[in-house]
C-alpha positions as CSV (number, residue, x, y, z in Angstrom):
1,M,100.0,114.5,4.0
2,L,100.9,118.1,3.1
3,R,104.3,117.7,4.9
4,S,105.0,114.6,2.8
5,I,104.3,116.4,-0.4
6,K,106.5,119.3,0.6
7,A,109.3,117.0,1.5
8,L,109.0,115.2,-1.8
9,L,109.1,118.5,-3.7
10,I,112.2,119.7,-1.8
11,G,113.9,116.3,-2.5
12,V,113.1,116.6,-6.3
13,V,114.4,120.2,-6.4
14,L,117.7,119.2,-4.7
15,L,118.2,116.4,-7.2
16,L,117.8,118.6,-10.3
17,P,121.0,119.5,-12.0
18,S,122.3,123.0,-11.2
19,A,121.9,124.0,-14.9
20,A,118.1,123.9,-14.3
21,F,118.5,126.9,-12.1
22,A,120.9,128.8,-14.5
23,D,120.1,132.5,-14.8
24,T,120.2,132.9,-18.6
25,Y,119.4,136.1,-20.5
26,L,120.4,138.1,-23.5
27,L,122.0,141.4,-22.5
28,M,121.6,144.2,-25.1
29,A,124.1,147.0,-24.9
30,E,122.6,150.2,-26.5
31,E,123.0,153.9,-26.6
32,K,121.0,157.0,-27.5
33,G,121.1,157.8,-31.2
34,C,122.1,154.3,-32.3
35,M,120.3,153.8,-35.6
36,Y,121.0,150.0,-35.5
37,C,119.5,149.8,-32.0
38,A,116.4,151.6,-33.4
39,Q,116.3,149.2,-36.4
40,W,116.5,146.1,-34.0
41,N,113.8,147.7,-31.8
42,A,111.5,148.1,-34.9
43,E,112.2,144.7,-36.5
44,I,112.8,142.3,-33.6
45,G,112.0,144.1,-30.3
46,P,108.2,143.6,-30.3
47,I,108.3,139.9,-31.2
48,Y,111.4,138.8,-29.3
49,P,109.7,138.0,-26.0
50,K,107.1,135.9,-27.9
51,T,109.7,133.6,-29.5
52,D,111.2,130.5,-28.1
53,E,114.5,132.3,-28.0
54,G,113.0,135.1,-26.0
55,R,111.6,132.7,-23.5
56,A,114.9,130.8,-23.2
57,A,117.0,134.0,-22.9
58,P,114.9,137.0,-22.0
59,L,116.2,140.4,-23.1
60,V,117.8,142.7,-20.5
61,R,118.9,146.1,-21.8
62,Y,121.6,148.4,-20.6
63,D,123.0,151.8,-21.6
64,L,126.6,151.4,-22.7
65,H,127.6,154.7,-21.1
66,T,125.6,154.9,-17.9
67,D,124.9,151.3,-16.7
68,K,127.3,148.8,-15.3
69,P,125.9,145.3,-15.4
70,K,127.1,142.9,-12.8
71,V,128.4,140.3,-15.2
72,E,131.8,138.9,-16.2
73,F,132.4,140.1,-19.8
74,S,135.0,138.4,-21.9
75,G,136.0,141.8,-23.3
76,R,135.0,145.4,-23.6
77,V,131.8,146.3,-25.5
78,H,132.7,148.6,-28.4
79,Y,129.6,148.7,-30.6
80,T,125.9,149.1,-30.2
81,P,123.9,147.2,-30.3
82,T,125.9,144.3,-28.8
83,F,123.9,141.2,-27.7
84,I,125.6,139.2,-25.0
85,L,124.3,135.8,-23.9
86,I,124.7,135.6,-20.1
87,V,124.5,132.4,-18.1
88,D,125.0,132.6,-14.4
89,D,126.5,136.1,-14.6
90,Q,129.2,135.0,-17.2
91,E,129.3,135.8,-20.9
92,V,128.9,132.8,-23.1
93,G,129.1,134.7,-26.4
94,R,128.0,137.8,-28.2
95,I,126.7,139.3,-31.4
96,E,128.3,142.7,-32.2
97,G,126.1,145.0,-34.2
98,Y,122.8,144.3,-35.8
99,P,123.2,142.5,-39.2
100,G,119.5,142.5,-40.0
101,E,116.6,140.2,-39.0
102,D,117.6,137.2,-41.0
103,F,121.2,137.0,-39.8
104,F,120.3,137.9,-36.2
105,W,118.1,134.8,-35.7
106,G,120.8,132.5,-37.1
107,L,123.6,134.1,-35.0
108,L,121.4,133.9,-31.9
109,A,120.6,130.2,-32.6
110,K,124.3,129.5,-32.7
111,L,124.9,131.3,-29.4
112,L,122.1,129.3,-27.7
113,E,123.4,126.1,-29.1
114,R,126.9,126.9,-27.9
115,A,125.5,127.5,-24.4
116,D,123.5,124.2,-24.8
117,I,120.2,126.1,-24.3
118,D,117.2,124.5,-26.0
119,S,114.8,127.0,-27.5
120,N,112.6,124.1,-28.7
121,S,112.1,125.3,-32.3
122,Q,113.3,127.6,-35.0
123,P,112.8,131.3,-34.6
124,R,109.2,132.5,-35.2
125,H,109.3,135.6,-37.3
126,S,106.6,138.2,-37.7
127,G,104.4,136.5,-40.3
128,T,107.2,135.1,-42.6
């Protein structure tokens, strides 16, 4: 019986579209002393993992000057913070700079939509 269930589960997994296994995350390029990074950290950082967007594209940080992410960028990162949506190690789109909380959520929603990633609802803000 256990073998039958195992075989069924393996069959279901093999039939799922490959997008179901896509490695999706939001890569944040930051650097020491960046006041806009600090502002993002204060306004968005604590709530981001609790949002639908944060669950759909978890945040991964890297230092612009010392880290070398193993992803295929569409171009060089010039500003911090830069938020780069990564799907299967390839850049789908980016937000350069931090335009404030209200604009950030809208721009992120557009990136997720472009990548056809369903976050299941509108962003949930901290009490607003």
